[in-house]
C-alpha positions in Angstrom: 1.5 -10.9 -14.0 2.1 -8.7 -17.0 5.7 -7.5 -17.7 4.8 -5.4 -20.7 6.4 -2.0 -20.3 4.2 1.1 -20.0 3.9 3.3 -23.0 5.1 6.9 -22.9 1.5 8.1 -22.6 0.8 5.7 -19.7 4.0 6.8 -17.9 3.1 10.4 -18.3 -0.4 9.7 -17.0 0.9 7.8 -14.0 3.4 10.6 -13.3 0.7 13.2 -13.4 -1.6 11.2 -11.1 1.3 10.7 -8.6 2.0 14.5 -8.7 -1.6 15.2 -7.8 -1.6 12.5 -5.1 1.5 14.0 -3.5 -0.1 17.5 -3.6 -3.3 16.1 -2.0 -1.4 14.3 0.7 0.6 17.3 1.6 -2.5 19.5 1.8 -4.4 17.0 3.8 -1.4 16.8 6.2 -1.3 20.6 6.5 -5.0 21.5 6.5 -6.9 18.3 6.8 -9.4 17.0 4.2 -12.1 19.4 5.3 -9.7 22.4 4.9 -8.7 21.3 1.4 -10.5 21.6 -1.9 -10.0 20.0 -5.3 -9.0 23.4 -6.6 -6.3 23.7 -3.9 -4.9 20.3 -4.9 -4.9 21.1 -8.6 -3.1 24.4 -7.9 -0.5 22.8 -5.7 0.1 20.1 -8.3 0.3 22.7 -11.1 -2.5 21.2 -13.2 -5.9 22.5 -14.4 -8.9 21.6 -12.4 -10.3 19.7 -15.4 -7.1 17.6 -15.4 -7.7 16.8 -11.7 -11.2 15.5 -12.5 -10.0 13.6 -15.5 -8.2 11.3 -13.1 -10.0 11.5 -9.8 -13.7 11.6 -8.7 -13.1 13.7 -5.6 -10.3 15.1 -3.4 -10.0 12.0 -1.2 -9.7 9.7 -4.2 -6.6 11.7 -5.2 -4.4 10.1 -2.6 -5.0 6.6 -3.9 -1.9 6.4 -6.1 0.3 7.4 -3.2 -1.2 4.9 -0.8 -0.9 2.2 -3.5 2.8 2.7 -4.1 3.9 0.8 -1.1 1.7 -2.1 -2.0 3.1 -2.1 -5.5 6.6 -2.2 -4.2 6.1 -5.1 -1.8 4.2 -7.1 -4.4 7.2 -6.7 -6.7 9.5 -7.9 -4.0 7.4 -11.0 -3.4 7.2 -11.7 -7.1 11.0 -11.7 -7.4 11.2 -14.7 -4.9 11.9 -18.2 -6.1 8.8 -20.5 -6.5 8.2 -23.1 -3.8 6.0 -23.2 -0.8 9.0 -23.9 1.5 10.4 -20.4 1.0 7.0 -18.6 0.8 6.7 -17.7 4.5 10.1 -16.1 4.5 9.6 -14.4 1.2 6.5 -12.7 2.5 8.3 -11.6 5.7 11.3 -10.4 3.8 9.2 -8.4 1.4 7.3 -6.8 4.2 10.5 -5.9 6.1 12.1 -4.4 3.0 9.1 -2.5 1.7 8.4 -0.9 5.2 12.1 -0.2 6.0 13.3 3.3 6.2 16.8 3.5 4.6 16.7 7.2 4.3 14.9 10.4 5.4 12.7 10.3 2.3 11.4 6.9 3.1 10.7 7.9 6.7 8.8 11.0 5.6 6.7 8.8 3.3 5.6 6.7 6.2 4.9 9.7 8.3 2.7 11.0 5.5 0.8 7.7 5.5 0.4 8.1 9.2 -1.1 11.5 8.8 -3.5 10.2 6.1 -4.6 7.3 8.2 -5.3 9.6 11.2 -7.3 11.9 9.0 -9.2 8.9 7.6 -10.6 8.1 11.1 -13.0 11.1 10.8 -13.3 11.1 7.0 -15.4 8.1 5.6 -14.5 9.0 2.0 -10.8 8.9 2.7 -11.2 5.7 4.7 -13.0 4.2 1.7 -10.0 5.0 -0.5 -7.7 3.2 1.9 -9.9 0.1 2.0 -10.2 0.1 -1.8 -6.4 0.3 -2.2 -6.0 -2.7 0.1 -8.7 -4.7 -1.6 -7.0 -4.0 -5.0 -3.6 -5.0 -3.6 -5.0 -8.3 -2.3 -6.6 -9.1 -5.6 -3.3 -8.4 -7.5 -1.3 -10.5 -4.9 -3.4 -13.7 -5.6 -1.7 -14.6 -8.9 1.7 -13.8 -7.4 1.1 -16.2 -4.5 -0.3 -18.8 -6.8 2.8 -18.8 -9.0 5.1 -19.0 -6.0 3.0 -21.8 -4.4 3.0 -23.9 -7.5 0.3 -25.6 -9.6 -0.7 -28.0 -6.9 -1.7 -25.3 -4.3 -5.3 -25.2 -3.2 -6.9 -22.0 -4.6 -8.5 -21.3 -1.2 -5.1 -21.5 0.6 -3.7 -19.1 -2.0 -6.6 -16.6 -1.4 -6.2 -16.9 2.3 -2.5 -16.2 2.1 -3.0 -13.2 -0.1 -5.6 -11.8 2.3 -3.5 -12.5 5.4 -0.4 -10.8 3.9 -2.4 -7.8 2.8 -4.2 -7.4 6.1 -1.0 -7.8 8.1 0.3 -4.6 6.5 -3.0 -2.8 6.7 -3.5 -3.6 10.4 0.1 -2.8 11.2 0.0 0.6 9.5 -3.4 1.5 11.2 -2.1 0.4 14.6 1.2 2.3 14.1 -0.8 5.4 13.0 -2.6 5.5 16.4 0.8 5.8 18.2 3.8 8.0 18.2 6.2 5.1 17.6 9.2 5.8 15.3 9.4 4.6 11.7 11.9 2.0 12.7 12.6 -0.2 15.7 10.0 -1.5 18.2 6.5 -0.6 17.3 7.4 0.4 13.8 5.3 -0.5 10.7 7.9 -3.2 9.7 8.0 -4.8 13.2 4.2 -4.7 13.6 3.6 -6.1 10.1 5.9 -9.1 10.6 4.2 -9.8 13.9 0.7 -9.6 12.3 1.8 -11.8 9.5 3.1 -14.5 11.8 -0.1 -14.4 13.9 -2.4 -14.5 10.8 -0.7 -17.3 8.9 0.1 -19.5 11.9 -2.4 -22.2 11.0 -2.4 -22.0 7.2 -1.5 -25.2 5.4 0.2 -23.4 2.5 2.7 -21.7 4.8 3.1 -24.3 7.5 3.3 -27.5 5.4 
């Protein structure tokens, strides 16, 4: 995984994309995707419409960077773990718990916004496609992280299965939570559900059970 720092231009581009993503998510929450236009999003984000289309193909695509932030964070937490298959199961659980925790009101609001987007995605195929794409990209980026932690002797198939299971554990947990009115922490929360999903999914995997 590359550790090369982003250039100033790349950081500005990422910041603009995130500003647009936040504006899109807020408008989708307030008015729904059908009640929001690309023009609305550009205006809320304070950018020209041509800038919006420079970065995104359509209004649903605009929330991609926001949905990907959580995946980026938990992948970084896993990457910071010590190599070795013995500690890999706990490293995955710890990263899930920390990335989905709600230490403050801002974090809780971020999860609630994700819930609103997932609820909207049920009736919006284009928004649902963005969610699935974000998860697929996250899984692909997780594979080399798991491979490094597992060590050179790990079976590539086991590595891929572990990356898929870990990614799906979070996806299924968030989708399940979004269907309920459970709180952002405690029983039925994303963190609790995701750890439960992970344990069920990896129960028979050689890489994680020895």
